[in-house]
C-alpha positions, -999 to +999 in steps of 0.1 A: -413+137-232-402+119-270-385+129-299-409+129-331-392+114-357-412+125-386-414+163-379-438+182-400-424+207-426-433+243-416-447+246-453-473+222-446-482+235-409-516+226-396-521+259-379-518+278-411-556+266-414-566+275-379-592+306-381-581+324-349-544+323-360-526+342-389-509+324-415-473+330-420-462+341-457-439+319-476-406+341-470-415+335-427-422+297-434-387+295-450-372+313-420-388+290-395-382+263-411-342+274-407-348+279-370-366+247-361-344+223-345-370+195-345-404+185-326-413+164-290-443+145-279-457+149-244-479+123-226-510+136-203-492+147-171-453+149-186-436+178-176-419+203-203-407+229-182-398+227-140-401+261-122-366+271-114-350+252-140-330+265-167-336+254-202-321+261-237-348+256-258-381+277-272-412+260-282-446+264-305-475+240-293-486+223-325-512+202-311-528+197-275-530+218-246-507+226-218-510+240-180-487+269-168-488+270-131-467+283-100-465+262-065-456+272-027-434+250-007-460+232+009-474+219-024-502+243-028-507+253-065-518+282-088-529+272-123-521+306-142-534+295-178-542+271-202-517+271-236-531+262-269-519+256-302-497+285-315-486+297-282-449+304-279-434+283-245-403+292-225-394+326-236-381+333-205-351+308-214-340+332-242-330+355-219-310+334-198-335+329-171-346+302-151-385+293-156-408+313-131-434+282-134-441+248-145-455+235-180-470+204-182-492+186-205-530+186-196-538+163-228-513+145-253-492+172-271-467+182-300-446+209-302-421+225-326-386+232-311-360+258-313-326+265-304-322+293-277-288+300-293-306+311-326-330+331-310-308+366-313-298+363-349-333+349-359-350+382-341-324+406-356-331+388-396-367+389-389-383+421-374-417+414-385-415+379-363-398+396-337-428+419-332-449+394-334-431+374-302-438+407-285-473+406-294-474+372-282-463+383-249-484+412-246-509+388-252-503+364-225-501+391-199-539+403-212-550+369-207-533+368-173-551+402-164-586+386-171-579+357-150-566+381-121-599+399-124-619+365-118-600+357-087-605+394-073-640+404-083-659+377-099-680+353-079-676+319-081-704+312-112-689+342-130-653+327-125-662+290-136-681+306-166-656+331-180-632+302-175-654+280-199-661+307-222-623+318-227-614+280-230-640+277-258-632+308-275-594+295-277-605+263-290-626+275-316-598+295-328-569+268-328-589+241-346-597+222-311-637+228-311-665+237-335-691+256-336-714+234-315-693+252-283-682+215-270-644+210-260-633+174-254-608+183-227-599+164-191-600+191-168-609+180-130-627+197-107-593+201-087-576+218-114-609+241-118-602+248-081-563+253-085-573+278-112-600+299-098-590+298-060-619+277-048-624+246-026-633+216-043-664+217-022-678+248-038-664+242-072-686+210-073-718+231-060-708+259-086-705+233-115-740+219-106-757+250-104-745+264-136-756+232-154-793+236-138-791+271-152-783+257-183-749+281-187-720+258-183-720+216-189-688+210-172-680+171-176-649+156-164-639+149-200-662+176-219-671+211-218-704+223-233-716+260-231-751+259-248-753+297-258-719+310-259-732+347-260-754+345-234-726+330-210-700+358-222-725+380-213-731+369-179-692+364-172-684+397-188-662+380-215-657+405-243-653+383-274-652+410-296-613+419-285-600+386-301-584+389-334-560+365-352-531+358-331-494+354-347-476+324-342-439+308-349 
């Protein structure tokens, strides 16, 4: 983890131009500049938050992708979600609770940092942005519901396809992918297995089958969904539910 010496002013925030994020108005940008306490960088594999530890910071992901996970005592891990630019991180710390999960960088990342001690005053002065925080928490729960449904009801091909479509959809809305439906992202087969509750052998076999069928081409450093509408229909992923997300 590295401190950024040249933080981006909120007025020049690159997230303002992302198609899936709702821009802040000038007043909100001014509030956020007062609330912001700096920026940090993470290298791939760096841990931002450790499960069970307490933190005095909140973060907004500015660049990159993070993994949220929980582990059992014997080392088995469940990846719960992937976090994209605009996502709010560390909300549990705002309520003096230890983290229930670990968050690490899947690729190099940059984050805005906010002081937890300023959170109560920020919320009281900015009810509109406070509502956005509630909305983001609810949206995170909705995403988790989709992933839980995959674990419980979708077969392996549907699980992998659902995850690929979800990742491409989030990436397109946050300026990490374009309409070619290609996402440059290093996700190992082991990480796919940890997310989807599959064995490595089953994961590998499923990826090869989906590529033969033309649904998903998932390489070590790239995900390609040739026909996003077809893949979304196959995995029963409702893209119409997505709308502009607020961010802080």
